[in-house]
C-alpha positions as CSV (number, residue, x, y, z in Angstrom):
1,M,-62.2,-139.0,148.3
2,I,-60.9,-136.0,145.8
3,P,-63.9,-134.9,143.2
4,D,-63.6,-135.5,139.6
5,S,-64.0,-132.0,139.0
6,L,-61.5,-131.1,141.4
7,L,-58.8,-133.8,140.0
8,G,-59.7,-132.6,136.4
9,R,-58.6,-128.7,137.8
10,S,-55.6,-130.2,139.2
11,V,-54.5,-132.0,136.4
12,I,-55.1,-129.3,133.9
13,A,-53.2,-126.8,136.5
14,A,-50.2,-128.9,136.8
15,V,-49.5,-129.5,132.8
16,L,-50.2,-125.7,132.9
17,L,-47.6,-125.0,135.3
18,S,-45.1,-127.6,134.6
19,G,-45.0,-125.7,130.9
20,L,-44.6,-122.1,132.6
21,L,-41.3,-123.7,134.2
22,A,-40.1,-125.5,131.3
23,G,-40.8,-122.2,128.9
24,L,-38.9,-120.2,132.1
25,A,-35.6,-122.4,131.9
26,A,-35.6,-121.9,128.2
27,C,-35.6,-118.3,128.4
28,W,-32.5,-118.2,131.4
29,R,-30.5,-120.7,129.2
30,A,-31.4,-118.6,125.6
31,E,-30.3,-115.1,127.9
32,A,-27.7,-116.3,129.8
33,P,-24.3,-114.4,129.1
34,A,-21.7,-116.1,127.2
35,D,-19.2,-115.7,130.2
36,A,-21.0,-117.3,132.7
37,A,-18.8,-120.5,132.3
38,A,-17.6,-121.6,135.5
39,P,-13.9,-121.0,136.3
40,P,-11.6,-123.5,136.1
41,L,-11.1,-125.7,139.1
42,S,-9.2,-124.4,142.0
43,A,-5.9,-125.9,143.3
44,E,-8.1,-127.1,146.2
45,I,-10.7,-128.8,144.4
46,Q,-8.2,-130.5,142.3
47,T,-6.5,-131.5,145.0
48,R,-9.5,-133.0,146.8
49,Q,-10.4,-134.7,143.2
50,Q,-7.1,-136.8,144.1
51,L,-7.7,-137.5,147.1
52,V,-11.3,-139.1,146.2
53,D,-9.1,-141.0,143.3
54,V,-6.8,-141.9,146.5
55,A,-9.4,-143.3,149.0
56,L,-10.7,-144.9,146.0
57,G,-7.6,-147.2,145.5
58,R,-7.6,-146.0,141.8
59,V,-4.4,-143.9,142.0
60,P,-0.8,-144.6,144.6
61,A,-0.5,-142.6,147.9
62,D,3.0,-141.2,148.6
63,L,2.9,-142.4,151.9
64,V,1.0,-144.9,154.5
65,L,1.4,-144.9,157.8
66,R,1.0,-148.4,159.2
67,G,-0.4,-149.6,162.1
68,A,-0.7,-146.8,165.0
69,T,-3.2,-146.2,167.3
70,V,-4.8,-143.0,166.5
71,L,-6.4,-140.8,168.3
72,N,-9.9,-139.2,166.6
73,V,-10.3,-136.5,168.4
74,V,-14.1,-136.4,166.8
75,T,-15.4,-139.6,169.0
76,R,-12.4,-138.7,171.6
77,E,-11.2,-142.2,171.2
78,W,-8.7,-144.3,171.0
79,L,-8.4,-146.6,167.8
80,P,-5.5,-149.2,167.9
81,Q,-4.0,-150.7,164.8
82,Q,-4.8,-147.6,162.0
83,D,-3.4,-146.9,158.3
84,I,-3.1,-143.3,157.5
85,V,-3.0,-142.8,153.8
86,I,-1.6,-139.6,152.6
87,A,-1.0,-138.1,149.1
88,A,-0.6,-134.2,148.0
89,E,-0.1,-133.3,151.4
90,R,-3.1,-134.5,152.6
91,I,-4.7,-137.1,154.5
92,A,-6.7,-139.3,151.9
93,W,-7.6,-142.7,154.0
94,V,-7.9,-143.9,157.7
95,G,-9.1,-147.1,158.7
96,P,-8.0,-150.8,160.3
97,Q,-4.7,-151.9,159.1
98,G,-3.7,-153.4,155.7
99,Q,-7.9,-152.9,154.7
100,W,-7.2,-149.7,152.0
101,S,-7.5,-150.9,148.5
102,G,-4.5,-149.1,147.0
103,T,-1.0,-149.2,146.8
104,A,1.8,-146.9,147.7
105,T,5.1,-145.7,147.3
106,Q,6.1,-145.5,151.0
107,I,4.9,-147.5,153.7
108,V,6.0,-147.0,157.0
109,D,5.3,-149.5,159.9
110,V,4.5,-147.1,162.9
111,N,3.3,-149.6,165.3
112,G,3.4,-148.9,168.6
113,L,3.5,-145.3,168.6
114,W,0.4,-143.3,168.9
115,A,-0.8,-140.5,166.4
116,V,-2.7,-137.8,167.3
117,P,-2.8,-134.7,165.2
118,G,-0.6,-131.7,164.7
119,F,-1.0,-129.0,167.5
120,G,-2.0,-125.9,166.6
121,E,-2.0,-122.7,168.3
122,S,-5.0,-120.4,168.7
123,H,-3.4,-117.4,169.9
124,K,0.2,-116.9,169.3
125,H,2.5,-113.6,168.3
126,I,5.0,-115.5,166.4
127,E,7.1,-112.1,166.9
128,S,7.5,-112.9,170.3
129,T,9.6,-116.3,169.5
130,Y,12.1,-113.6,167.9
131,L,12.3,-115.9,164.7
132,T,10.9,-115.3,161.4
133,P,8.1,-117.6,160.6
134,E,10.3,-120.4,158.4
135,Y,12.8,-120.3,161.3
136,E,9.8,-120.6,163.7
137,A,9.1,-123.7,162.0
138,A,12.3,-125.3,162.9
139,L,11.8,-124.2,166.5
140,V,8.3,-125.4,166.9
141,V,7.3,-128.1,164.6
142,P,9.7,-130.6,166.3
143,R,7.2,-129.8,169.5
144,G,4.1,-131.1,167.2
145,N,3.1,-127.4,166.5
146,T,2.1,-127.6,162.8
147,W,-0.1,-124.4,162.5
148,T,-0.7,-121.5,164.4
149,V,-3.3,-119.0,164.5
150,E,-1.1,-115.8,164.2
151,D,-2.7,-112.6,166.2
152,S,-0.6,-110.0,163.9
153,H,-0.9,-106.9,165.4
154,E,2.5,-106.7,166.5
155,I,4.1,-106.4,162.9
156,S,0.8,-104.7,161.5
157,N,2.1,-101.8,163.8
158,V,5.2,-101.9,161.7
159,V,4.4,-102.7,158.2
160,G,1.0,-102.1,157.8
161,E,-0.4,-102.9,154.5
162,H,2.2,-105.7,153.6
163,N,0.7,-107.7,157.2
164,V,-0.9,-110.4,155.3
165,E,1.9,-110.5,152.8
166,F,4.3,-111.2,155.2
167,W,2.7,-114.3,157.1
168,L,2.4,-116.1,153.9
169,Q,5.8,-116.1,152.3
170,A,7.4,-118.6,154.2
171,E,4.8,-120.8,153.6
172,R,5.1,-120.0,149.8
173,A,8.8,-120.9,150.0
174,G,8.2,-124.2,151.2
175,S,7.7,-124.2,155.0
176,P,5.4,-126.7,156.3
177,L,4.3,-124.6,159.6
178,K,0.6,-123.3,158.4
179,I,0.0,-119.6,159.0
180,F,-3.5,-118.5,159.7
181,P,-3.2,-114.8,159.6
182,S,-5.6,-112.9,162.4
183,I,-5.4,-109.4,161.3
184,G,-4.6,-106.9,164.3
185,S,-7.4,-104.3,165.4
186,A,-5.0,-102.8,167.7
187,T,-3.0,-100.7,164.6
188,P,-3.0,-98.4,166.1
189,P,-3.7,-99.7,169.7
190,T,-5.0,-96.6,170.8
191,V,-6.1,-92.8,169.1
192,Y,-2.7,-91.3,171.5
193,E,-0.3,-93.3,169.3
194,H,0.6,-93.7,165.3
195,G,3.3,-96.1,163.8
196,G,3.2,-98.0,160.2
197,G,0.0,-99.1,159.8
198,Y,-3.9,-97.9,160.3
199,Y,-6.8,-100.5,159.8
200,G,-10.4,-99.5,159.0
201,Y,-12.9,-101.0,157.5
202,R,-11.6,-100.8,154.2
203,E,-8.3,-102.7,155.0
204,M,-10.0,-105.3,157.3
205,A,-12.1,-106.1,154.0
206,R,-9.2,-106.3,151.8
207,F,-7.4,-108.4,154.2
208,M,-10.3,-111.1,154.3
209,S,-10.8,-111.0,150.6
210,A,-6.9,-111.3,149.8
211,D,-6.4,-115.1,150.7
212,P,-8.6,-117.7,152.5
213,R,-6.1,-118.3,155.1
214,V,-7.1,-114.9,156.9
215,I,-9.7,-116.0,159.1
216,S,-10.3,-113.5,161.9
217,L,-9.9,-110.1,163.3
218,G,-7.4,-110.5,166.0
219,E,-7.7,-109.7,169.7
220,V,-10.0,-106.6,170.3
221,M,-8.2,-104.7,173.1
222,D,-9.6,-101.5,173.5
223,W,-12.5,-102.2,175.4
224,P,-13.3,-98.7,176.3
225,A,-13.6,-98.2,172.4
226,V,-16.0,-101.0,171.9
227,S,-18.5,-99.8,175.2
228,N,-18.1,-96.4,174.9
229,R,-20.0,-94.6,172.0
230,Q,-18.3,-91.2,172.9
231,H,-14.5,-92.7,172.4
232,G,-12.4,-91.7,169.8
233,A,-11.6,-95.0,168.5
234,H,-15.2,-96.1,168.5
235,Q,-16.2,-96.2,164.8
236,R,-12.7,-97.7,163.8
237,I,-12.8,-100.9,166.1
238,W,-16.7,-101.3,165.0
239,E,-16.1,-100.8,161.4
240,M,-13.2,-103.6,161.6
241,I,-15.6,-105.9,163.2
242,Q,-18.6,-105.2,161.1
243,A,-16.2,-106.0,157.8
244,T,-15.1,-109.3,159.7
245,F,-18.5,-110.1,160.0
246,D,-19.1,-109.6,156.2
247,H,-16.4,-111.9,155.6
248,D,-17.8,-114.5,157.6
249,G,-14.9,-114.5,159.6
250,V,-14.2,-114.9,163.1
251,V,-13.6,-111.6,165.8
252,E,-11.3,-112.2,168.6
253,G,-11.8,-111.2,172.3
254,H,-9.2,-109.3,174.9
255,G,-11.1,-109.6,178.0
256,G,-8.2,-108.4,180.4
257,G,-10.0,-107.1,183.4
258,L,-13.4,-107.7,182.9
259,V,-14.8,-109.9,185.8
260,A,-18.2,-108.4,186.6
261,A,-21.4,-110.0,184.8
262,D,-22.5,-106.8,183.1
263,D,-19.0,-106.5,181.5
264,I,-18.9,-110.3,180.6
265,N,-22.5,-109.8,178.8
266,A,-21.7,-107.2,176.9
267,F,-18.5,-108.3,176.0
268,A,-19.9,-111.3,174.5
269,A,-22.7,-109.5,173.4
270,A,-20.4,-107.4,171.1
271,G,-19.5,-110.3,168.7
272,L,-15.9,-110.7,170.8
273,S,-15.9,-114.5,170.6
274,S,-13.1,-115.3,173.0
275,D,-10.7,-114.2,175.6
276,H,-7.2,-115.5,176.3
277,E,-6.8,-112.6,179.3
278,A,-8.7,-114.7,181.7
279,R,-6.6,-114.6,184.6
280,L,-8.8,-116.7,187.5
281,P,-10.3,-119.7,187.1
282,Q,-13.8,-118.7,188.0
283,E,-13.7,-115.2,185.4
284,A,-12.8,-118.2,182.9
285,L,-15.7,-120.2,184.1
286,D,-18.1,-117.3,184.0
287,K,-16.7,-116.3,180.3
288,L,-17.3,-119.8,179.3
289,R,-20.8,-119.9,180.5
290,R,-21.6,-117.1,178.5
291,G,-20.4,-118.4,174.8
292,I,-16.9,-117.1,175.0
293,F,-14.1,-119.5,173.9
294,I,-11.7,-119.8,176.5
295,E,-7.7,-120.0,175.1
296,A,-6.3,-120.7,178.0
297,R,-2.2,-120.1,178.6
298,V,-0.2,-122.4,181.0
299,D,-0.7,-120.2,184.2
300,L,-4.7,-120.1,183.7
301,T,-4.4,-123.6,182.8
302,R,-3.0,-125.3,186.1
303,E,-5.9,-123.9,187.9
304,L,-8.8,-124.1,185.2
305,I,-8.6,-127.4,184.8
306,P,-9.1,-128.7,188.4
307,L,-12.1,-126.2,188.5
308,L,-13.7,-127.5,185.3
309,L,-13.6,-130.8,186.6
310,K,-14.8,-130.2,189.7
311,A,-17.5,-128.5,188.1
312,G,-18.5,-131.6,186.4
313,L,-17.8,-129.6,182.4
314,Q,-18.9,-132.3,180.1
315,D,-18.7,-130.1,177.0
316,W,-15.1,-129.1,176.3
317,S,-15.2,-127.9,172.8
318,N,-15.0,-124.6,173.9
319,L,-11.4,-123.9,175.4
320,S,-8.4,-124.4,174.2
321,V,-4.6,-124.4,175.5
322,T,-2.4,-121.8,173.6
323,T,1.0,-119.9,174.0
324,D,0.5,-116.1,173.4
325,D,3.9,-115.3,173.9
326,R,7.3,-117.3,174.6
327,D,10.5,-116.3,172.9
328,V,12.8,-118.9,171.5
329,H,15.1,-119.4,174.9
330,A,12.0,-120.3,176.7
331,T,10.8,-122.7,174.1
332,L,13.7,-124.0,173.8
333,Q,13.9,-124.8,177.8
334,L,10.0,-125.4,178.4
335,G,8.6,-126.3,174.7
336,S,5.7,-125.3,172.8
337,M,2.4,-126.7,172.6
338,D,3.9,-129.6,173.8
339,Y,4.3,-128.1,177.3
340,N,0.7,-126.8,177.2
341,I,-1.1,-130.2,176.2
342,R,1.4,-131.2,178.9
343,T,0.1,-129.2,181.6
344,A,-3.6,-129.5,181.0
345,I,-2.6,-133.5,181.5
346,E,-0.9,-132.9,184.8
347,A,-3.6,-130.3,185.9
348,G,-5.3,-134.0,185.8
349,L,-7.2,-133.8,182.2
350,A,-7.7,-136.9,180.2
351,P,-5.0,-136.9,177.6
352,E,-7.8,-137.1,174.5
353,I,-9.6,-134.3,175.9
354,A,-6.4,-132.2,176.1
355,Y,-5.5,-133.2,172.6
356,Q,-8.5,-132.0,171.4
357,L,-7.7,-128.5,173.6
358,G,-4.5,-128.5,171.0
359,S,-6.0,-129.0,167.7
360,Y,-9.5,-130.2,167.0
361,N,-11.3,-127.3,169.3
362,T,-9.2,-124.5,167.4
363,A,-9.5,-125.7,164.2
364,R,-13.6,-125.5,164.9
365,H,-13.4,-122.3,166.6
366,F,-11.8,-120.6,163.4
367,H,-13.7,-122.5,161.1
368,I,-10.9,-124.5,159.4
369,E,-11.5,-127.9,160.7
370,H,-11.7,-129.0,157.1
371,R,-8.0,-128.1,156.6
372,V,-6.4,-128.7,159.9
373,G,-7.4,-130.5,163.8
374,S,-8.0,-133.9,162.9
375,I,-6.6,-137.2,161.3
376,S,-9.0,-137.3,158.9
377,P,-9.4,-137.5,155.0
378,G,-8.7,-134.2,153.4
379,R,-7.0,-132.7,156.2
380,Y,-3.5,-131.8,156.0
381,A,-1.2,-134.6,156.8
382,D,0.1,-133.3,160.5
383,V,0.6,-136.5,162.3
384,V,2.3,-136.3,165.6
385,L,3.3,-140.0,166.7
386,L,4.2,-140.3,170.3
387,R,5.9,-142.9,172.5
388,D,3.7,-141.6,175.6
389,P,0.4,-139.9,174.9
390,R,0.4,-138.9,179.0
391,T,3.7,-137.3,178.3
392,V,3.5,-136.1,175.2
393,A,6.3,-137.5,174.5
394,I,7.4,-137.1,170.7
395,D,9.1,-139.8,168.4
396,R,8.4,-137.9,165.2
397,V,6.4,-135.2,163.8
398,Y,4.9,-135.5,160.3
399,A,3.9,-131.8,158.5
400,N,2.2,-131.9,155.2
401,G,2.7,-135.5,154.6
402,K,6.3,-134.8,155.1
403,L,8.8,-136.7,157.8
404,A,9.2,-132.9,159.6
405,A,11.4,-133.6,162.5
406,V,12.3,-136.8,164.4
407,G,12.9,-136.5,168.5
408,N,13.9,-132.6,168.9
409,E,16.0,-132.6,165.2
410,Y,14.2,-130.4,162.7
411,R,14.3,-132.4,159.5
412,L,13.1,-130.0,156.2
413,P,15.8,-127.6,154.6
414,I,14.4,-123.9,156.1
415,P,13.6,-121.7,152.5
416,K,15.6,-118.6,151.5
417,I,13.9,-116.0,151.7
418,D,14.8,-112.4,150.6
419,Y,12.9,-109.8,152.9
420,P,12.1,-106.8,151.3
421,R,13.0,-103.1,152.3
422,W,9.9,-102.8,154.0
423,A,10.5,-105.5,156.6
424,L,14.1,-104.8,157.0
425,Q,13.9,-100.8,157.3
426,T,12.0,-99.8,160.2
427,I,13.6,-97.9,162.5
428,N,13.8,-94.6,161.6
429,I,14.7,-92.4,164.9
430,G,16.0,-89.5,162.7
431,R,19.5,-88.9,163.9
432,A,21.8,-90.3,166.6
433,L,20.3,-89.4,169.8
434,G,22.5,-87.8,173.2
435,P,22.6,-87.6,176.5
436,A,20.3,-84.3,176.4
437,D,17.9,-85.9,175.0
438,F,17.1,-87.8,177.9
439,R,17.2,-85.5,180.4
440,I,14.4,-84.4,182.6
441,D,14.3,-80.9,183.9
442,A,12.6,-79.5,187.0
443,P,10.7,-75.8,187.3
444,A,13.1,-73.2,187.8
445,G,14.2,-72.3,191.3
446,R,12.9,-75.7,192.9
447,Q,15.0,-77.8,195.6
448,K,12.7,-80.4,195.0
449,V,9.6,-81.9,192.6
450,D,6.7,-84.3,192.0
451,V,7.0,-87.0,190.3
452,A,4.8,-89.3,188.4
453,L,5.8,-92.6,189.2
454,M,4.6,-95.9,187.4
455,E,5.8,-99.3,188.1
456,P,5.1,-102.3,185.5
457,F,2.2,-103.5,185.4
458,W,0.3,-100.7,187.0
459,F,-3.3,-101.3,187.0
460,A,-4.4,-99.0,189.4
461,P,-7.1,-95.9,188.4
462,D,-4.5,-93.3,189.4
463,F,-0.4,-92.9,188.7
464,I,1.9,-92.8,192.1
465,T,3.2,-89.7,193.5
466,D,6.9,-89.0,195.3
467,T,8.5,-86.2,196.0
468,M,12.6,-86.2,194.3
469,P,15.9,-83.5,194.9
470,V,16.5,-81.3,191.9
471,Q,20.4,-82.0,191.1
472,A,22.6,-79.2,190.9
473,D,22.4,-78.7,187.0
474,G,18.8,-78.1,187.5
475,S,17.8,-82.1,186.1
476,V,15.8,-84.7,188.2
477,A,17.8,-87.8,188.1
478,A,17.1,-91.4,188.9
479,D,17.8,-92.9,192.1
480,P,18.5,-96.8,191.9
481,A,19.2,-96.4,196.0
482,R,15.5,-95.5,196.7
483,G,14.5,-98.0,193.5
484,I,13.8,-95.4,191.2
485,T,15.0,-95.7,188.0
486,K,14.1,-93.1,184.7
487,V,12.3,-94.5,181.6
488,A,11.9,-93.3,178.2
489,M,9.8,-94.0,174.8
490,V,11.5,-92.9,171.8
491,D,9.3,-92.5,168.6
492,R,11.3,-94.8,165.6
493,Y,8.7,-94.4,162.9
494,H,8.7,-90.7,162.1
495,G,12.3,-89.6,162.2
496,T,11.4,-86.7,164.2
497,A,14.1,-88.0,167.4
498,A,10.7,-87.5,169.5
499,V,11.5,-89.0,173.0
500,S,8.9,-89.1,176.1
501,K,10.5,-90.0,179.8
502,M,9.5,-90.1,183.1
503,F,10.2,-92.1,186.6
504,W,9.5,-95.4,187.5
505,R,10.1,-97.4,190.4
506,N,10.4,-101.3,191.2
507,V,12.3,-101.6,188.1
508,G,15.6,-100.8,186.3
509,P,19.6,-101.3,186.6
510,K,21.5,-100.6,190.0
511,T,25.3,-100.9,188.3
512,P,26.0,-97.4,187.9
513,G,26.4,-96.4,184.3
514,S,24.1,-98.5,183.0
515,A,20.2,-99.0,181.1
516,L,18.3,-101.8,178.8
517,A,16.5,-101.1,175.3
518,S,14.3,-102.8,173.4
519,S,12.2,-102.3,170.1
520,Q,9.5,-105.0,171.6
521,S,7.2,-102.9,173.5
522,H,4.0,-103.8,172.7
523,D,2.1,-102.8,171.1
524,L,2.8,-99.8,168.8
525,H,6.5,-101.4,169.0
526,N,8.3,-98.1,169.3
527,I,11.8,-98.2,171.5
528,W,11.7,-98.3,175.2
529,V,14.8,-97.6,177.7
530,A,15.3,-98.2,181.0
531,G,18.5,-96.5,183.1
532,N,20.4,-94.7,185.3
533,D,22.0,-92.5,183.6
534,D,21.8,-90.3,180.3
535,A,24.7,-91.4,178.0
536,A,23.8,-94.9,178.8
537,M,20.5,-94.5,177.5
538,A,21.3,-92.5,174.6
539,L,23.9,-95.5,174.2
540,A,21.8,-98.0,174.5
541,V,18.8,-96.6,172.1
542,N,21.7,-95.7,169.5
543,T,22.7,-99.4,169.4
544,I,18.8,-100.7,168.4
545,A,18.8,-98.4,166.1
546,A,22.5,-98.9,164.4
547,Q,21.3,-102.7,164.3
548,H,17.4,-102.0,163.3
549,G,15.9,-103.3,165.8
550,G,16.3,-105.5,169.1
551,W,18.1,-105.7,172.4
552,A,20.9,-103.5,173.8
553,L,21.9,-103.6,177.4
554,V,24.8,-101.2,178.6
555,S,26.7,-101.4,181.7
556,G,29.2,-99.1,183.2
557,G,29.0,-96.8,180.0
558,R,29.8,-99.9,177.6
559,V,27.7,-102.7,175.2
560,V,27.1,-105.3,177.1
561,A,25.3,-107.6,175.3
562,T,22.9,-106.8,172.4
563,V,20.2,-109.3,170.4
564,K,19.8,-108.2,166.9
565,L,16.1,-108.3,165.5
566,D,16.0,-107.0,162.0
567,I,13.0,-108.0,160.4
568,A,10.3,-105.2,161.6
569,G,12.4,-104.7,164.7
570,L,10.8,-107.6,166.3
571,M,12.4,-110.6,164.5
572,T,15.1,-112.0,163.1
573,A,15.8,-114.6,160.2
574,R,18.5,-116.3,161.6
575,P,18.8,-120.3,163.0
576,V,17.4,-120.5,166.6
577,T,20.6,-122.1,168.3
578,E,22.2,-118.5,167.1
579,V,19.4,-116.4,168.4
580,A,18.5,-118.3,171.7
581,A,22.5,-118.3,172.4
582,E,22.4,-114.4,172.1
583,M,19.3,-114.5,174.3
584,E,21.4,-116.5,176.7
585,R,24.7,-114.1,176.2
586,L,22.1,-111.1,177.3
587,H,20.9,-112.8,180.5
588,Q,24.3,-113.8,181.4
589,A,25.5,-110.4,180.9
590,A,22.4,-109.3,183.1
591,D,22.9,-111.4,186.1
592,A,26.4,-110.3,186.2
593,M,24.5,-106.7,187.4
594,D,22.7,-105.5,190.2
595,W,19.3,-104.4,189.8
596,I,16.2,-103.3,191.1
597,G,13.7,-105.5,192.9
598,S,14.4,-109.1,191.0
599,P,17.7,-109.7,190.1
600,G,18.3,-110.4,186.3
601,L,17.0,-109.0,183.1
602,P,14.1,-107.4,183.5
603,D,12.4,-109.1,180.2
604,R,8.6,-108.8,181.2
605,M,9.4,-105.0,180.3
606,R,8.7,-105.4,176.6
607,F,5.1,-106.2,177.7
608,A,4.8,-103.2,180.4
609,F,4.0,-100.5,177.8
610,L,0.8,-102.3,176.8
611,T,-2.2,-99.9,176.4
612,A,-5.0,-102.5,176.7
613,S,-7.2,-103.2,179.3
614,P,-6.7,-102.9,182.5
615,W,-4.1,-100.5,182.2
616,K,-4.8,-97.1,182.6
617,W,-1.8,-94.5,182.7
618,Q,0.8,-95.3,180.4
619,L,3.8,-93.7,179.2
620,L,3.4,-93.3,175.1
621,A,6.0,-91.5,172.2
622,P,5.3,-87.8,172.4
623,Y,2.2,-87.1,170.3
624,E,1.2,-83.6,168.9
625,S,-1.2,-82.7,172.0
626,N,0.7,-84.1,174.7
627,P,4.6,-83.5,174.3
628,G,5.5,-85.2,177.6
629,G,3.8,-88.2,176.5
630,F,1.8,-89.9,179.4
631,V,-1.7,-89.8,179.4
632,N,-4.5,-92.1,180.6
633,V,-5.1,-94.4,177.6
634,V,-8.9,-94.9,179.1
635,T,-9.9,-91.1,179.4
636,G,-7.4,-89.4,177.6
637,Q,-6.5,-87.2,180.3
638,T,-2.7,-86.2,180.5
639,H,-0.7,-85.0,183.3
640,E,2.8,-83.6,183.7
641,V,5.6,-86.2,184.6
642,V,7.5,-83.8,187.5
643,W,5.9,-80.3,188.2
């Protein structure tokens, strides 16, 4: 029992404290600045206010999808006979058929169909499809893909400060494909390269502040720069990580070649939250166990799912399926996210989990689950209606509450976008190139020379060496009969007509007078060319420059096929079928030629110039301290290509 004396003092203290708080509140109100009023409610808040009224039946909805079996990806259960009520591009109400109290402008009976949320890419380079975003929508929305986390380091190396501006303009013009830019950390990819952009702390902070759709730092690829304090790019990459953390963003990783326990732990400790580069199922499981979100491409998915099932994995929330790179031609043949999800199901995963991997898990990872990823109130009305969930047989797709596709037919208008000069005029070689620009001279007086050799996807610490004969004019030529071709990298940014060249093996054309060139060379996107004739190499590169980017194939001394990619040298604003037809003609022309190694177009060459782990030696465009361009991108060591 409390003594009366203490009780009295407590009452007095309470009264005094109450008076003090009231006085402080009055002072704060008196001293509050006149301009401290809250800003006007944003469009997002006004939309959600409208959704409240619709959910409560106070105002009509735009659309009701009536009677579908809905997959609730939050609880992982199929709910039969559900209504999905849609207003203002969003979902306002979900529940048993006929129980919503409101009215709607349109009711569509979808009984007998299965409804799953619109698919979302956790890691994709839209640039690799060759299509600008408004045409990408026409390609992938009919295949269920309604939103994409775009890892933008391809175009970032071309357009620099305009990166976010580029990715958001299609949606602002009316395209239904929602793009969440993930800012390219590899801008530039290494300290030995310089293209159209440079990103450090200030650039990253500015992007993160520019628009709420900017959600992350794209795949941090330069592991040597992250892990080595003496590396030339160490400060820049950590500044970008800090800017991302400062703005509550997600830092994406790229853990190619990191399989040892120490490396995986260090990778996770650095704050690199994901990996799409795990190649072996056990590697992916080791990374998953250390809190790394796995973004599985189809080649990994086929082997990883059985391993995880065998291991008895209970929580699948830290795993997604994704595309990464797939061009328009391949997408038409295979599919988009529908193909990825189908692959997971075929590998043994329950469909309801597979659809989580294609939607909700990715939304949660990037903290955008309040916008996309589930058929839930407040989210965008992205609904994929299926005839059969086990085979991902799509009947129709709603995107932002609009009927966007029926079967494979895209039903929405494609907005016309007038792309600015900074996106269109990006190839600047400086002058037309000639055969002499691709000539490799031997040291004077030599009859044979030692040469440095590379081949596609060569990860060994050291380059290959061989001996080659010197021609009568003192040059060293490609030797297709021995499987040796000439490869060159042409600077497309600075107008200096700078060319580096060397010899590669196991790739390139055998047909005389031939060359293949492209302005897609991940990740800086200078122009690469492989050929057996210097004049053919010059013709292929000049053709690329004239059409402002793309592909050019020369056979027998003449151009036999081109693909025009005039937006940043990476994409084109043209219909899906037109671009796919150009790609098909390129493949057909290549099929008519003889090639070293595998027959047909070596289209994987566009990825063969990566400067990220586990690559070591690479041919880059010439730079100030290395006119030959041949460098170990891990150590900075350079070497001659002929000696």
